[in-house]
N, C-alpha and C positions, 0 to 999 in steps of 0.2 A: 947530431940528431939524438933526441932522447931515447933511452934504452927501455924497451918493453920488459917488465918484470911481472912475475906472478905474485899477487898479494892475497893474503887470507883476510876475510872479513867476517863479521858476525854482529848480531844484535847484542844488547847489553847482557841478557841472561845466557846467551850461547845456544839457544834452541835453533836459531837460524844461522847457518854457516855456509860460506861460499868461498870460491877463489875467483879472481879476475886477472886477466892479462892486460896490462895497460902501462903506458909510459908516464902518466900523470901530467902530461904537457897541456891538457885542456882544462885544468881546474878552474872553477869559477864559483860565484855565488849569484843569487837572484833576489830581487827586491819585491817579488809578488807577495801577496798577503800571507800565503802559506810558508814559503821559504824564509821570509823575513822572520817569522815567528819561531821557526825551529833551528835556524842558523846552520843549515847544510853548507858543506863545501862539496860541490858537484864535480863529477868526472864521468863523461859518457864513454861507453865501450860497446862494440858490436855484441849482440847477444851470443854469438859464437865464441866470444872471449870470456864468457861468464859461465861458471859451473856451480849450481846450487847443490851443496853437499848434504844438507839436512834442513828440515824445518818447513818444507812446502806446506804440510798440513797444519802448521802453526801460524800461517800468514793470513791476515785479513785485509780486504781490499777497500780503498777509499779513492773516489774520483771526484773532481770538482771542475769548475769552469767548462772547458771544452770536453772534458771526460775522455781525453785521448791518452792520458798517462795512468797506468796502474800503480798507485801508491800502495805499497805492501808493508804492513806493520806486523810485528811479532805480537801474537795474542797474549803472550805472557808479560813481556816487559814494555810493550808499546813503541819500541824503536823501529824506525823505518831506515834500514841499512841499504836498501836499493829500491829502485822503481823500474817498471818496464814500460816501453813505448816504442816509437819508431822515429826515424830522423826526418820525417816529412816527405821522404821519397819512397817509403814503403820498406825500408831496411830496419829490421828488428834491432832495438838498442836497449841497453840497460844503463840507468843512471845510478852511479855508485855514490853513496855518502862516504866521502874520503875519511871523515871522522870515525868511521867504523872499521877502517883497515888497520891491520897490524904492521908495524915496522915502517910507518910513514914518518918522515921527519916533521918537525914543527912547521906549520905553514904560515907564512906572513901574508895576511889577507890583502895587503896593499899591492902584492905582486901577482894576484890572480885576476882573471877576467870578471867583469861585473855585468850581468844581464839585466836589462830593464824589463823584467817580467810583469811589472805592475802596469805597463803601457803596451804590452804585446798584443 
């Protein structure tokens, strides 16, 4: 069983900083119009496993399609290091951009899950 670790994450300029407890076992990417353009590697985590340390006031919101996900960008550098939403059952979730985490080994994209968000 994968081990849950606490990772530190941030936007590019460091104004938005957080920690998240996750095992990185569910990493994936998505081919929707948005994710395809920005090249995220996604990892979901329960909202209770996420702790925003700084930068709440520096986030700006973007929603598209079903408008169920809060895509949050740093107003200074434009990086979306996480998003907020739910798992479809009402449980609050955070989607982490694994590329914004410190101490993560190089990820082989051929080994992660691929979601067909373009046809979802």
